[in-house]
All heavy atoms as a GROMACS GRO file, in nm:
protein
  639
    1MET      N    1  -0.114  13.675   7.551
    1MET     CA    2  -0.258  13.652   7.584
    1MET      C    3  -0.304  13.552   7.485
    1MET      O    4  -0.364  13.578   7.372
    1MET     CB    5  -0.317  13.787   7.573
    1MET     CG    6  -0.466  13.776   7.618
    1MET     SD    7  -0.563  13.930   7.624
    1MET     CE    8  -0.560  13.967   7.458
    2THR      N    9  -0.279  13.433   7.492
    2THR     CA   10  -0.325  13.318   7.408
    2THR      C   11  -0.424  13.216   7.482
    2THR      O   12  -0.443  13.117   7.433
    2THR     CB   13  -0.203  13.251   7.344
    2THR    OG1   14  -0.132  13.188   7.446
    2THR    CG2   15  -0.121  13.335   7.262
    3THR      N   16  -0.461  13.267   7.595
    3THR     CA   17  -0.551  13.188   7.678
    3THR      C   18  -0.697  13.235   7.671
    3THR      O   19  -0.721  13.361   7.674
    3THR     CB   20  -0.508  13.186   7.827
    3THR    OG1   21  -0.367  13.151   7.828
    3THR    CG2   22  -0.571  13.092   7.903
    4PRO      N   23  -0.788  13.147   7.653
    4PRO     CA   24  -0.926  13.196   7.645
    4PRO      C   25  -0.975  13.251   7.789
    4PRO      O   26  -0.939  13.209   7.882
    4PRO     CB   27  -1.008  13.074   7.616
    4PRO     CG   28  -0.912  12.955   7.638
    4PRO     CD   29  -0.785  13.009   7.633
    5TYR      N   30  -1.061  13.357   7.764
    5TYR     CA   31  -1.116  13.415   7.889
    5TYR      C   32  -1.274  13.375   7.893
    5TYR      O   33  -1.331  13.341   7.787
    5TYR     CB   34  -1.123  13.570   7.873
    5TYR     CG   35  -0.984  13.647   7.900
    5TYR    CD1   36  -0.988  13.781   7.877
    5TYR    CD2   37  -0.874  13.582   7.929
    5TYR    CE1   38  -0.867  13.855   7.879
    5TYR    CE2   39  -0.754  13.652   7.951
    5TYR     CZ   40  -0.753  13.787   7.932
    5TYR     OH   41  -0.640  13.854   7.946
    6ARG      N   42  -1.318  13.382   8.008
    6ARG     CA   43  -1.469  13.370   8.033
    6ARG      C   44  -1.503  13.454   8.156
    6ARG      O   45  -1.423  13.446   8.256
    6ARG     CB   46  -1.515  13.234   8.042
    6ARG     CG   47  -1.674  13.227   8.048
    6ARG     CD   48  -1.720  13.084   8.027
    6ARG     NE   49  -1.669  12.990   8.122
    6ARG     CZ   50  -1.750  12.895   8.180
    6ARG    NH1   51  -1.868  12.879   8.160
    6ARG    NH2   52  -1.689  12.813   8.262
    7CYS      N   53  -1.617  13.524   8.157
    7CYS     CA   54  -1.643  13.611   8.266
    7CYS      C   55  -1.705  13.517   8.386
    7CYS      O   56  -1.801  13.436   8.359
    7CYS     CB   57  -1.753  13.714   8.226
    7CYS     SG   58  -1.800  13.806   8.368
    8PRO      N   59  -1.647  13.536   8.503
    8PRO     CA   60  -1.696  13.456   8.611
    8PRO      C   61  -1.821  13.507   8.674
    8PRO      O   62  -1.887  13.438   8.753
    8PRO     CB   63  -1.583  13.466   8.711
    8PRO     CG   64  -1.510  13.596   8.683
    8PRO     CD   65  -1.518  13.606   8.541
    9ASN      N   66  -1.867  13.622   8.625
    9ASN     CA   67  -1.995  13.680   8.685
    9ASN      C   68  -2.103  13.642   8.595
    9ASN      O   69  -2.196  13.584   8.635
    9ASN     CB   70  -1.977  13.841   8.695
    9ASN     CG   71  -2.094  13.899   8.763
    9ASN    OD1   72  -2.140  13.862   8.884
    9ASN    ND2   73  -2.147  14.009   8.696
   10CYS      N   74  -2.099  13.685   8.467
   10CYS     CA   75  -2.215  13.659   8.374
   10CYS      C   76  -2.205  13.514   8.322
   10CYS      O   77  -2.312  13.459   8.264
   10CYS     CB   78  -2.236  13.757   8.274
   10CYS     SG   79  -2.100  13.774   8.144
   11LYS      N   80  -2.096  13.457   8.318
   11LYS     CA   81  -2.066  13.324   8.272
   11LYS      C   82  -2.089  13.290   8.127
   11LYS      O   83  -2.068  13.174   8.082
   11LYS     CB   84  -2.150  13.223   8.367
   11LYS     CG   85  -2.110  13.229   8.512
   11LYS     CD   86  -2.198  13.143   8.594
   11LYS     CE   87  -2.167  13.140   8.741
   11LYS     NZ   88  -2.168  13.269   8.808
   12THR      N   89  -2.132  13.383   8.051
   12THR     CA   90  -2.157  13.370   7.909
   12THR      C   91  -2.069  13.436   7.822
   12THR      O   92  -2.035  13.376   7.711
   12THR     CB   93  -2.306  13.404   7.879
   12THR    OG1   94  -2.320  13.547   7.911
   12THR    CG2   95  -2.405  13.328   7.948
   13ASN      N   96  -2.009  13.544   7.857
   13ASN     CA   97  -1.915  13.627   7.768
   13ASN      C   98  -1.781  13.555   7.760
   13ASN      O   99  -1.706  13.528   7.858
   13ASN     CB  100  -1.904  13.759   7.837
   13ASN     CG  101  -1.810  13.846   7.732
   13ASN    OD1  102  -1.795  13.823   7.622
   13ASN    ND2  103  -1.751  13.949   7.789
   14LYS      N  104  -1.744  13.521   7.634
   14LYS     CA  105  -1.621  13.455   7.615
   14LYS      C  106  -1.538  13.540   7.510
   14LYS      O  107  -1.425  13.494   7.469
   14LYS     CB  108  -1.641  13.314   7.560
   14LYS     CG  109  -1.686  13.212   7.656
   14LYS     CD  110  -1.700  13.082   7.597
   14LYS     CE  111  -1.765  12.982   7.685
   14LYS     NZ  112  -1.770  12.846   7.627
   15SER      N  113  -1.592  13.656   7.460
   15SER     CA  114  -1.536  13.726   7.349
   15SER      C  115  -1.524  13.877   7.369
   15SER      O  116  -1.441  13.937   7.290
   15SER     CB  117  -1.611  13.694   7.227
   15SER     OG  118  -1.743  13.746   7.228
   16ARG      N  119  -1.592  13.947   7.443
   16ARG     CA  120  -1.579  14.090   7.461
   16ARG      C  121  -1.536  14.140   7.597
   16ARG      O  122  -1.605  14.120   7.699
   16ARG     CB  123  -1.736  14.144   7.434
   16ARG     CG  124  -1.780  14.117   7.292
   16ARG     CD  125  -1.927  14.180   7.274
   16ARG     NE  126  -2.010  14.168   7.391
   16ARG     CZ  127  -2.087  14.062   7.422
   16ARG    NH1  128  -2.086  13.960   7.336
   16ARG    NH2  129  -2.170  14.063   7.512
   17PHE      N  130  -1.405  14.196   7.588
   17PHE     CA  131  -1.342  14.229   7.712
   17PHE      C  132  -1.278  14.371   7.690
   17PHE      O  133  -1.231  14.397   7.583
   17PHE     CB  134  -1.244  14.131   7.766
   17PHE     CG  135  -1.300  13.994   7.786
   17PHE    CD1  136  -1.303  13.897   7.685
   17PHE    CD2  137  -1.376  13.964   7.898
   17PHE    CE1  138  -1.363  13.771   7.707
   17PHE    CE2  139  -1.431  13.847   7.925
   17PHE     CZ  140  -1.423  13.743   7.826
   18ASN      N  141  -1.249  14.440   7.798
   18ASN     CA  142  -1.172  14.558   7.802
   18ASN      C  143  -1.045  14.525   7.876
   18ASN      O  144  -1.055  14.484   7.995
   18ASN     CB  145  -1.240  14.674   7.875
   18ASN     CG  146  -1.367  14.718   7.783
   18ASN    OD1  147  -1.355  14.739   7.659
   18ASN    ND2  148  -1.477  14.740   7.856
   19LEU      N  149  -0.927  14.540   7.817
   19LEU     CA  150  -0.800  14.519   7.884
   19LEU      C  151  -0.767  14.658   7.939
   19LEU      O  152  -0.730  14.765   7.866
   19LEU     CB  153  -0.701  14.467   7.787
   19LEU     CG  154  -0.734  14.329   7.723
   19LEU    CD1  155  -0.631  14.281   7.626
   19LEU    CD2  156  -0.768  14.230   7.823
   20ILE      N  157  -0.730  14.663   8.072
   20ILE     CA  158  -0.695  14.776   8.137
   20ILE      C  159  -0.558  14.767   8.182
   20ILE      O  160  -0.525  14.693   8.268
   20ILE     CB  161  -0.789  14.810   8.273
   20ILE    CG1  162  -0.930  14.814   8.216
   20ILE    CG2  163  -0.758  14.929   8.330
   20ILE    CD1  164  -1.034  14.797   8.332
   21ARG      N  165  -0.462  14.840   8.118
   21ARG     CA  166  -0.318  14.836   8.156
   21ARG      C  167  -0.296  14.951   8.268
   21ARG      O  168  -0.335  15.058   8.257
   21ARG     CB  169  -0.235  14.873   8.044
   21ARG     CG  170  -0.264  14.794   7.927
   21ARG     CD  171  -0.140  14.739   7.842
   21ARG     NE  172  -0.178  14.667   7.726
   21ARG     CZ  173  -0.194  14.527   7.742
   21ARG    NH1  174  -0.177  14.467   7.847
   21ARG    NH2  175  -0.225  14.457   7.627
   22GLN      N  176  -0.243  14.899   8.375
   22GLN     CA  177  -0.214  14.992   8.488
   22GLN      C  178  -0.081  15.040   8.490
   22GLN      O  179   0.016  14.961   8.490
   22GLN     CB  180  -0.246  14.908   8.626
   22GLN     CG  181  -0.386  14.871   8.630
   22GLN     CD  182  -0.426  14.810   8.766
   22GLN    OE1  183  -0.530  14.858   8.816
   22GLN    NE2  184  -0.347  14.736   8.835
   23VAL      N  185  -0.064  15.169   8.494
   23VAL     CA  186   0.058  15.239   8.493
   23VAL      C  187   0.077  15.320   8.624
   23VAL      O  188   0.013  15.430   8.635
   23VAL     CB  189   0.078  15.334   8.367
   23VAL    CG1  190   0.216  15.391   8.370
   23VAL    CG2  191   0.057  15.255   8.243
   24PRO      N  192   0.141  15.270   8.720
   24PRO     CA  193   0.147  15.338   8.844
   24PRO      C  194   0.245  15.465   8.835
   24PRO      O  195   0.334  15.477   8.761
   24PRO     CB  196   0.222  15.239   8.949
   24PRO     CG  197   0.299  15.149   8.856
   24PRO     CD  198   0.219  15.136   8.726
   25GLN      N  199   0.205  15.573   8.904
   25GLN     CA  200   0.277  15.691   8.915
   25GLN      C  201   0.302  15.722   9.070
   25GLN      O  202   0.217  15.743   9.142
   25GLN     CB  203   0.191  15.808   8.853
   25GLN     CG  204   0.259  15.945   8.864
   25GLN     CD  205   0.170  16.050   8.805
   25GLN    OE1  206   0.038  16.022   8.782
   25GLN    NE2  207   0.218  16.171   8.780
   26SER      N  208   0.427  15.712   9.094
   26SER     CA  209   0.477  15.734   9.242
   26SER      C  210   0.480  15.891   9.267
   26SER      O  211   0.566  15.949   9.203
   26SER     CB  212   0.603  15.662   9.278
   26SER     OG  213   0.593  15.525   9.248
   27VAL      N  214   0.406  15.937   9.368
   27VAL     CA  215   0.416  16.069   9.396
   27VAL      C  216   0.405  16.098   9.541
   27VAL      O  217   0.362  16.020   9.617
   27VAL     CB  218   0.284  16.148   9.331
   27VAL    CG1  219   0.301  16.139   9.178
   27VAL    CG2  220   0.162  16.094   9.385
   28LYS      N  221   0.448  16.223   9.586
   28LYS     CA  222   0.432  16.264   9.722
   28LYS      C  223   0.337  16.388   9.706
   28LYS      O  224   0.362  16.479   9.630
   28LYS     CB  225   0.566  16.315   9.784
   28LYS     CG  226   0.554  16.365   9.922
   28LYS     CD  227   0.693  16.406   9.975
   28LYS     CE  228   0.680  16.443  10.118
   28LYS     NZ  229   0.809  16.479  10.169
   29MET      N  230   0.231  16.386   9.789
   29MET     CA  231   0.132  16.486   9.779
   29MET      C  232   0.126  16.571   9.910
   29MET      O  233   0.150  16.529  10.016
   29MET     CB  234  -0.006  16.415   9.762
   29MET     CG  235  -0.021  16.338   9.629
   29MET     SD  236  -0.181  16.248   9.612
   29MET     CE  237  -0.281  16.388   9.569
   30ASP      N  238   0.084  16.696   9.888
   30ASP     CA  239   0.067  16.790   9.996
   30ASP      C  240  -0.062  16.743  10.071
   30ASP      O  241  -0.162  16.727  10.014
   30ASP     CB  242   0.056  16.929   9.956
   30ASP     CG  243   0.040  17.030  10.060
   30ASP    OD1  244  -0.067  17.019  10.135
   30ASP    OD2  245   0.126  17.118  10.084
   31PRO      N  246  -0.060  16.713  10.200
   31PRO     CA  247  -0.174  16.656  10.271
   31PRO      C  248  -0.287  16.759  10.279
   31PRO      O  249  -0.392  16.729  10.307
   31PRO     CB  250  -0.114  16.622  10.414
   31PRO     CG  251   0.011  16.697  10.430
   31PRO     CD  252   0.061  16.719  10.285
   32ASN      N  253  -0.254  16.887  10.274
   32ASN     CA  254  -0.363  16.984  10.286
   32ASN      C  255  -0.425  17.021  10.162
   32ASN      O  256  -0.545  17.038  10.163
   32ASN     CB  257  -0.301  17.120  10.362
   32ASN     CG  258  -0.239  17.090  10.492
   32ASN    OD1  259  -0.306  17.032  10.570
   32ASN    ND2  260  -0.131  17.143  10.520
   33THR      N  261  -0.346  17.032  10.055
   33THR     CA  262  -0.416  17.077   9.931
   33THR      C  263  -0.441  16.951   9.833
   33THR      O  264  -0.521  16.962   9.736
   33THR     CB  265  -0.324  17.168   9.853
   33THR    OG1  266  -0.198  17.118   9.815
   33THR    CG2  267  -0.300  17.299   9.944
   34GLY      N  268  -0.355  16.861   9.845
   34GLY     CA  269  -0.372  16.744   9.751
   34GLY      C  270  -0.294  16.756   9.633
   34GLY      O  271  -0.299  16.670   9.541
   35SER      N  272  -0.221  16.862   9.612
   35SER     CA  273  -0.134  16.884   9.497
   35SER      C  274  -0.009  16.797   9.505
   35SER      O  275   0.041  16.783   9.611
   35SER     CB  276  -0.105  17.035   9.473
   35SER     OG  277  -0.024  17.077   9.592
   36ILE      N  278   0.047  16.765   9.393
   36ILE     CA  279   0.159  16.679   9.385
   36ILE      C  280   0.284  16.776   9.408
   36ILE      O  281   0.310  16.868   9.352
   36ILE     CB  282   0.173  16.613   9.247
   36ILE    CG1  283   0.064  16.510   9.234
   36ILE    CG2  284   0.316  16.544   9.236
   36ILE    CD1  285   0.061  16.458   9.084
   37VAL      N  286   0.360  16.733   9.511
   37VAL     CA  287   0.483  16.799   9.557
   37VAL      C  288   0.602  16.751   9.492
   37VAL      O  289   0.688  16.827   9.454
   37VAL     CB  290   0.495  16.787   9.708
   37VAL    CG1  291   0.616  16.859   9.750
   37VAL    CG2  292   0.381  16.848   9.785
   38GLU      N  293   0.606  16.615   9.473
   38GLU     CA  294   0.719  16.549   9.415
   38GLU      C  295   0.674  16.416   9.340
   38GLU      O  296   0.588  16.348   9.378
   38GLU     CB  297   0.827  16.510   9.521
   38GLU     CG  298   0.967  16.479   9.477
   38GLU     CD  299   1.065  16.458   9.587
   38GLU    OE1  300   1.028  16.492   9.708
   38GLU    OE2  301   1.174  16.414   9.565
   39GLU      N  302   0.740  16.394   9.225
   39GLU     CA  303   0.715  16.270   9.152
   39GLU      C  304   0.847  16.187   9.151
   39GLU      O  305   0.953  16.237   9.132
   39GLU     CB  306   0.671  16.302   9.012
   39GLU     CG  307   0.616  16.182   8.934
   39GLU     CD  308   0.553  16.228   8.801
   39GLU    OE1  309   0.519  16.352   8.782
   39GLU    OE2  310   0.539  16.139   8.721
   40TYR      N  311   0.826  16.055   9.171
   40TYR     CA  312   0.947  15.973   9.185
   40TYR      C  313   0.954  15.877   9.059
   40TYR      O  314   0.844  15.827   9.025
   40TYR     CB  315   0.934  15.886   9.314
   40TYR     CG  316   0.923  15.961   9.446
   40TYR    CD1  317   0.801  15.960   9.514
   40TYR    CD2  318   1.032  16.033   9.498
   40TYR    CE1  319   0.790  16.039   9.628
   40TYR    CE2  320   1.024  16.099   9.610
   40TYR     CZ  321   0.898  16.108   9.680
   40TYR     OH  322   0.895  16.169   9.789
   41SER      N  323   1.063  15.830   9.033
   41SER     CA  324   1.084  15.726   8.932
   41SER      C  325   1.094  15.601   9.009
   41SER      O  326   1.120  15.608   9.123
   41SER     CB  327   1.206  15.756   8.833
   41SER     OG  328   1.321  15.742   8.914
   42SER      N  329   1.080  15.480   8.944
   42SER     CA  330   1.093  15.360   9.014
   42SER      C  331   1.238  15.339   9.073
   42SER      O  332   1.248  15.272   9.180
   42SER     CB  333   1.059  15.243   8.924
   42SER     OG  334   1.146  15.228   8.813
   43GLU      N  335   1.338  15.407   9.021
   43GLU     CA  336   1.473  15.394   9.073
   43GLU      C  337   1.497  15.494   9.191
   43GLU      O  338   1.589  15.465   9.271
   43GLU     CB  339   1.580  15.418   8.956
   43GLU     CG  340   1.574  15.331   8.841
   43GLU     CD  341   1.476  15.363   8.738
   43GLU    OE1  342   1.435  15.478   8.720
   43GLU    OE2  343   1.420  15.268   8.675
   44SER      N  344   1.420  15.591   9.202
   44SER     CA  345   1.444  15.701   9.297
   44SER      C  346   1.345  15.709   9.417
   44SER      O  347   1.322  15.812   9.469
   44SER     CB  348   1.464  15.828   9.235
   44SER     OG  349   1.341  15.874   9.188
   45LEU      N  350   1.285  15.591   9.446
   45LEU     CA  351   1.185  15.594   9.551
   45LEU      C  352   1.252  15.622   9.696
   45LEU      O  353   1.364  15.570   9.718
   45LEU     CB  354   1.093  15.462   9.562
   45LEU     CG  355   1.013  15.435   9.442
   45LEU    CD1  356   0.938  15.300   9.462
   45LEU    CD2  357   0.899  15.549   9.436
   46GLN      N  358   1.188  15.694   9.778
   46GLN     CA  359   1.229  15.710   9.915
   46GLN      C  360   1.219  15.588   9.996
   46GLN      O  361   1.146  15.500   9.966
   46GLN     CB  362   1.180  15.838   9.966
   46GLN     CG  363   1.203  15.961   9.902
   46GLN     CD  364   1.158  16.074   9.967
   46GLN    OE1  365   1.062  16.077  10.059
   46GLN    NE2  366   1.215  16.200   9.943
   47ALA      N  367   1.281  15.581  10.113
   47ALA     CA  368   1.283  15.473  10.204
   47ALA      C  369   1.144  15.434  10.244
   47ALA      O  370   1.120  15.313  10.248
   47ALA     CB  371   1.385  15.496  10.328
   48PHE      N  372   1.054  15.530  10.272
   48PHE     CA  373   0.918  15.489  10.324
   48PHE      C  374   0.814  15.496  10.209
   48PHE      O  375   0.704  15.490  10.229
   48PHE     CB  376   0.878  15.596  10.422
   48PHE     CG  377   0.965  15.580  10.540
   48PHE    CD1  378   1.057  15.684  10.578
   48PHE    CD2  379   0.959  15.484  10.634
   48PHE    CE1  380   1.133  15.674  10.696
   48PHE    CE2  381   1.027  15.458  10.746
   48PHE     CZ  382   1.125  15.560  10.782
   49HIS      N  383   0.866  15.490  10.090
   49HIS     CA  384   0.762  15.484   9.970
   49HIS      C  385   0.776  15.342   9.902
   49HIS      O  386   0.867  15.309   9.834
   49HIS     CB  387   0.809  15.597   9.862
   49HIS     CG  388   0.692  15.621   9.769
   49HIS    ND1  389   0.626  15.736   9.764
   49HIS    CD2  390   0.629  15.545   9.674
   49HIS    CE1  391   0.524  15.740   9.681
   49HIS    NE2  392   0.535  15.611   9.627
   50MET      N  393   0.673  15.269   9.938
   50MET     CA  394   0.674  15.125   9.877
   50MET      C  395   0.640  15.126   9.734
   50MET      O  396   0.537  15.198   9.692
   50MET     CB  397   0.568  15.046   9.948
   50MET     CG  398   0.568  14.901   9.907
   50MET     SD  399   0.436  14.812   9.991
   50MET     CE  400   0.499  14.803  10.152
   51PRO      N  401   0.707  15.055   9.646
   51PRO     CA  402   0.672  15.046   9.505
   51PRO      C  403   0.544  14.968   9.482
   51PRO      O  404   0.504  14.887   9.566
   51PRO     CB  405   0.796  14.978   9.436
   51PRO     CG  406   0.857  14.894   9.550
   51PRO     CD  407   0.829  14.974   9.672
   52TYR      N  408   0.479  15.000   9.378
   52TYR     CA  409   0.354  14.938   9.341
   52TYR      C  410   0.388  14.778   9.306
   52TYR      O  411   0.477  14.751   9.229
   52TYR     CB  412   0.296  14.998   9.214
   52TYR     CG  413   0.171  14.940   9.166
   52TYR    CD1  414   0.046  14.948   9.238
   52TYR    CD2  415   0.155  14.856   9.049
   52TYR    CE1  416  -0.068  14.883   9.191
   52TYR    CE2  417   0.039  14.793   9.002
   52TYR     CZ  418  -0.071  14.808   9.076
   52TYR     OH  419  -0.185  14.743   9.036
   53ARG      N  420   0.312  14.696   9.368
   53ARG     CA  421   0.315  14.552   9.335
   53ARG      C  422   0.195  14.488   9.291
   53ARG      O  423   0.186  14.369   9.304
   53ARG     CB  424   0.363  14.495   9.469
   53ARG     CG  425   0.508  14.530   9.514
   53ARG     CD  426   0.562  14.431   9.617
   53ARG     NE  427   0.699  14.467   9.646
   53ARG     CZ  428   0.753  14.535   9.745
   53ARG    NH1  429   0.660  14.599   9.832
   53ARG    NH2  430   0.872  14.553   9.762
   54GLY      N  431   0.110  14.569   9.245
   54GLY     CA  432  -0.028  14.509   9.193
   54GLY      C  433  -0.006  14.458   9.049
   54GLY      O  434   0.100  14.452   8.986
   55PRO      N  435  -0.114  14.407   8.987
   55PRO     CA  436  -0.106  14.350   8.857
   55PRO      C  437  -0.094  14.456   8.750
   55PRO      O  438  -0.142  14.570   8.771
   55PRO     CB  439  -0.248  14.280   8.843
   55PRO     CG  440  -0.328  14.356   8.933
   55PRO     CD  441  -0.244  14.395   9.050
   56GLU      N  442  -0.022  14.434   8.640
   56GLU     CA  443  -0.002  14.522   8.532
   56GLU      C  444  -0.127  14.530   8.447
   56GLU      O  445  -0.156  14.624   8.384
   56GLU     CB  446   0.110  14.484   8.448
   56GLU     CG  447   0.234  14.496   8.507
   56GLU     CD  448   0.349  14.457   8.410
   56GLU    OE1  449   0.339  14.472   8.284
   56GLU    OE2  450   0.459  14.414   8.457
   57LEU      N  451  -0.207  14.423   8.447
   57LEU     CA  452  -0.328  14.417   8.357
   57LEU      C  453  -0.451  14.374   8.445
   57LEU      O  454  -0.444  14.286   8.528
   57LEU     CB  455  -0.306  14.312   8.252
   57LEU     CG  456  -0.411  14.282   8.152
   57LEU    CD1  457  -0.429  14.418   8.068
   57LEU    CD2  458  -0.385  14.174   8.063
   58ARG      N  459  -0.561  14.440   8.417
   58ARG     CA  460  -0.697  14.413   8.481
   58ARG      C  461  -0.783  14.393   8.352
   58ARG      O  462  -0.762  14.445   8.254
   58ARG     CB  463  -0.746  14.521   8.565
   58ARG     CG  464  -0.648  14.556   8.670
   58ARG     CD  465  -0.675  14.510   8.814
   58ARG     NE  466  -0.814  14.536   8.861
   58ARG     CZ  467  -0.866  14.480   8.962
   58ARG    NH1  468  -0.787  14.400   9.036
   58ARG    NH2  469  -0.977  14.499   9.005
   59VAL      N  470  -0.884  14.319   8.376
   59VAL     CA  471  -0.967  14.286   8.268
   59VAL      C  472  -1.131  14.318   8.313
   59VAL      O  473  -1.163  14.299   8.424
   59VAL     CB  474  -0.971  14.131   8.230
   59VAL    CG1  475  -1.069  14.105   8.124
   59VAL    CG2  476  -0.820  14.097   8.183
   60GLN      N  477  -1.180  14.392   8.213
   60GLN     CA  478  -1.330  14.423   8.238
   60GLN      C  479  -1.423  14.347   8.146
   60GLN      O  480  -1.387  14.338   8.024
   60GLN     CB  481  -1.363  14.562   8.221
   60GLN     CG  482  -1.502  14.602   8.257
   60GLN     CD  483  -1.529  14.747   8.225
   60GLN    OE1  484  -1.468  14.816   8.155
   60GLN    NE2  485  -1.634  14.801   8.308
   61CYS      N  486  -1.522  14.275   8.190
   61CYS     CA  487  -1.613  14.214   8.096
   61CYS      C  488  -1.700  14.327   8.029
   61CYS      O  489  -1.757  14.417   8.097
   61CYS     CB  490  -1.705  14.111   8.181
   61CYS     SG  491  -1.840  14.050   8.080
   62ALA      N  492  -1.701  14.325   7.899
   62ALA     CA  493  -1.765  14.417   7.827
   62ALA      C  494  -1.918  14.388   7.818
   62ALA      O  495  -1.995  14.467   7.770
   62ALA     CB  496  -1.709  14.442   7.680
   63ALA      N  497  -1.962  14.286   7.882
   63ALA     CA  498  -2.107  14.247   7.880
   63ALA      C  499  -2.172  14.292   8.014
   63ALA      O  500  -2.278  14.363   8.024
   63ALA     CB  501  -2.134  14.094   7.865
   64CYS      N  502  -2.107  14.257   8.127
   64CYS     CA  503  -2.166  14.289   8.258
   64CYS      C  504  -2.094  14.392   8.334
   64CYS      O  505  -2.145  14.452   8.437
   64CYS     CB  506  -2.183  14.163   8.345
   64CYS     SG  507  -2.030  14.100   8.402
   65GLY      N  508  -1.963  14.429   8.298
   65GLY     CA  509  -1.894  14.536   8.356
   65GLY      C  510  -1.791  14.484   8.478
   65GLY      O  511  -1.721  14.577   8.535
   66LEU      N  512  -1.798  14.354   8.511
   66LEU     CA  513  -1.709  14.316   8.622
   66LEU      C  514  -1.560  14.342   8.585
   66LEU      O  515  -1.511  14.322   8.470
   66LEU     CB  516  -1.723  14.164   8.632
   66LEU     CG  517  -1.637  14.103   8.740
   66LEU    CD1  518  -1.684  14.132   8.876
   66LEU    CD2  519  -1.633  13.945   8.714
   67ILE      N  520  -1.485  14.399   8.691
   67ILE     CA  521  -1.347  14.420   8.660
   67ILE      C  522  -1.268  14.334   8.764
   67ILE      O  523  -1.297  14.345   8.879
   67ILE     CB  524  -1.311  14.576   8.687
   67ILE    CG1  525  -1.376  14.659   8.591
   67ILE    CG2  526  -1.154  14.589   8.681
   67ILE    CD1  527  -1.367  14.814   8.612
   68GLU      N  528  -1.183  14.259   8.714
   68GLU     CA  529  -1.110  14.162   8.793
   68GLU      C  530  -0.956  14.151   8.752
   68GLU      O  531  -0.932  14.193   8.643
   68GLU     CB  532  -1.153  14.022   8.808
   68GLU     CG  533  -1.299  14.016   8.880
   68GLU     CD  534  -1.276  14.031   9.040
   68GLU    OE1  535  -1.162  13.999   9.091
   68GLU    OE2  536  -1.367  14.074   9.098
   69ASP      N  537  -0.876  14.083   8.825
   69ASP     CA  538  -0.740  14.043   8.788
   69ASP      C  539  -0.751  13.957   8.663
   69ASP      O  540  -0.852  13.869   8.652
   69ASP     CB  541  -0.671  13.973   8.895
   69ASP     CG  542  -0.524  13.961   8.870
   69ASP    OD1  543  -0.455  14.061   8.852
   69ASP    OD2  544  -0.484  13.840   8.846
   70GLU      N  545  -0.657  13.957   8.570
   70GLU     CA  546  -0.664  13.878   8.447
   70GLU      C  547  -0.672  13.724   8.486
   70GLU      O  548  -0.738  13.644   8.416
   70GLU     CB  549  -0.537  13.902   8.363
   70GLU     CG  550  -0.539  13.818   8.234
   70GLU     CD  551  -0.405  13.831   8.156
   70GLU    OE1  552  -0.306  13.860   8.210
   70GLU    OE2  553  -0.419  13.816   8.029
   71ARG      N  554  -0.605  13.679   8.598
   71ARG     CA  555  -0.604  13.540   8.625
   71ARG      C  556  -0.746  13.488   8.656
   71ARG      O  557  -0.772  13.368   8.628
   71ARG     CB  558  -0.512  13.512   8.747
   71ARG     CG  559  -0.359  13.533   8.724
   71ARG     CD  560  -0.294  13.528   8.853
   71ARG     NE  561  -0.314  13.645   8.932
   71ARG     CZ  562  -0.286  13.660   9.054
   71ARG    NH1  563  -0.209  13.571   9.111
   71ARG    NH2  564  -0.309  13.777   9.117
   72THR      N  565  -0.828  13.572   8.701
   72THR     CA  566  -0.968  13.531   8.738
   72THR      C  567  -1.040  13.490   8.606
   72THR      O  568  -1.110  13.380   8.603
   72THR     CB  569  -1.046  13.639   8.804
   72THR    OG1  570  -0.974  13.672   8.918
   72THR    CG2  571  -1.184  13.596   8.841
   73PHE      N  572  -1.024  13.564   8.497
   73PHE     CA  573  -1.095  13.539   8.371
   73PHE      C  574  -1.021  13.422   8.305
   73PHE      O  575  -1.089  13.332   8.235
   73PHE     CB  576  -1.077  13.665   8.281
   73PHE     CG  577  -1.178  13.776   8.324
   73PHE    CD1  578  -1.144  13.870   8.415
   73PHE    CD2  579  -1.308  13.777   8.266
   73PHE    CE1  580  -1.235  13.963   8.452
   73PHE    CE2  581  -1.396  13.874   8.297
   73PHE     CZ  582  -1.354  13.971   8.392
   74VAL      N  583  -0.887  13.407   8.320
   74VAL     CA  584  -0.818  13.297   8.252
   74VAL      C  585  -0.863  13.162   8.324
   74VAL      O  586  -0.891  13.062   8.257
   74VAL     CB  587  -0.659  13.313   8.275
   74VAL    CG1  588  -0.594  13.182   8.226
   74VAL    CG2  589  -0.619  13.424   8.187
   75LYS      N  590  -0.866  13.159   8.458
   75LYS     CA  591  -0.913  13.032   8.524
   75LYS      C  592  -1.052  12.994   8.497
   75LYS      O  593  -1.074  12.882   8.480
   75LYS     CB  594  -0.901  13.056   8.682
   75LYS     CG  595  -0.750  13.056   8.731
   75LYS     CD  596  -0.686  12.930   8.718
   75LYS     CE  597  -0.546  12.910   8.765
   75LYS     NZ  598  -0.480  12.798   8.724
   76PHE      N  599  -1.140  13.087   8.482
   76PHE     CA  600  -1.277  13.058   8.454
   76PHE      C  601  -1.288  13.012   8.300
   76PHE      O  602  -1.371  12.936   8.266
   76PHE     CB  603  -1.366  13.183   8.480
   76PHE     CG  604  -1.504  13.140   8.521
   76PHE    CD1  605  -1.525  13.092   8.651
   76PHE    CD2  606  -1.618  13.149   8.430
   76PHE    CE1  607  -1.654  13.064   8.690
   76PHE    CE2  608  -1.729  13.109   8.471
   76PHE     CZ  609  -1.766  13.065   8.605
   77GLY      N  610  -1.197  13.068   8.214
   77GLY     CA  611  -1.196  13.032   8.081
   77GLY      C  612  -1.150  12.890   8.048
   77GLY      O  613  -1.177  12.820   7.950
   78GLU      N  614  -1.064  12.839   8.148
   78GLU     CA  615  -1.019  12.701   8.131
   78GLU      C  616  -1.112  12.599   8.168
   78GLU      O  617  -1.117  12.483   8.132
   78GLU     CB  618  -0.893  12.683   8.231
   78GLU     CG  619  -0.778  12.758   8.193
   78GLU     CD  620  -0.663  12.752   8.294
   78GLU    OE1  621  -0.685  12.707   8.406
   78GLU    OE2  622  -0.551  12.809   8.260
   79MET      N  623  -1.223  12.637   8.255
   79MET     CA  624  -1.328  12.550   8.290
   79MET      C  625  -1.418  12.517   8.173
   79MET      O  626  -1.447  12.606   8.091
   79MET     CB  627  -1.410  12.602   8.409
   79MET     CG  628  -1.323  12.626   8.529
   79MET     SD  629  -1.404  12.718   8.663
   79MET     CE  630  -1.556  12.628   8.682
   80LYS      N  631  -1.468  12.395   8.156
   80LYS     CA  632  -1.554  12.355   8.052
   80LYS      C  633  -1.699  12.363   8.099
   80LYS      O  634  -1.740  12.342   8.207
   80LYS     CB  635  -1.525  12.218   8.002
   80LYS     CG  636  -1.388  12.212   7.945
   80LYS     CD  637  -1.376  12.291   7.818
   80LYS     CE  638  -1.237  12.276   7.759
   80LYS     NZ  639  -1.222  12.343   7.646
   0.00000   0.00000   0.00000
């Protein structure tokens, strides 16, 4: 993370952010109770269980609260 950020919403914040690391947990849930029936590792996913393919990191502007993908803040930070 050596790229400057800037919030695309409030357009003024360049220094205060919350970095949100996303850690997916693959589970099978009981449809009636919502309790976890089985937990899968990334190596043991069943045929119909798609692995998580979203971003590992999300960023929240600590001034206005906007939460977006890190690329959004990076691209806006590159603009002068």
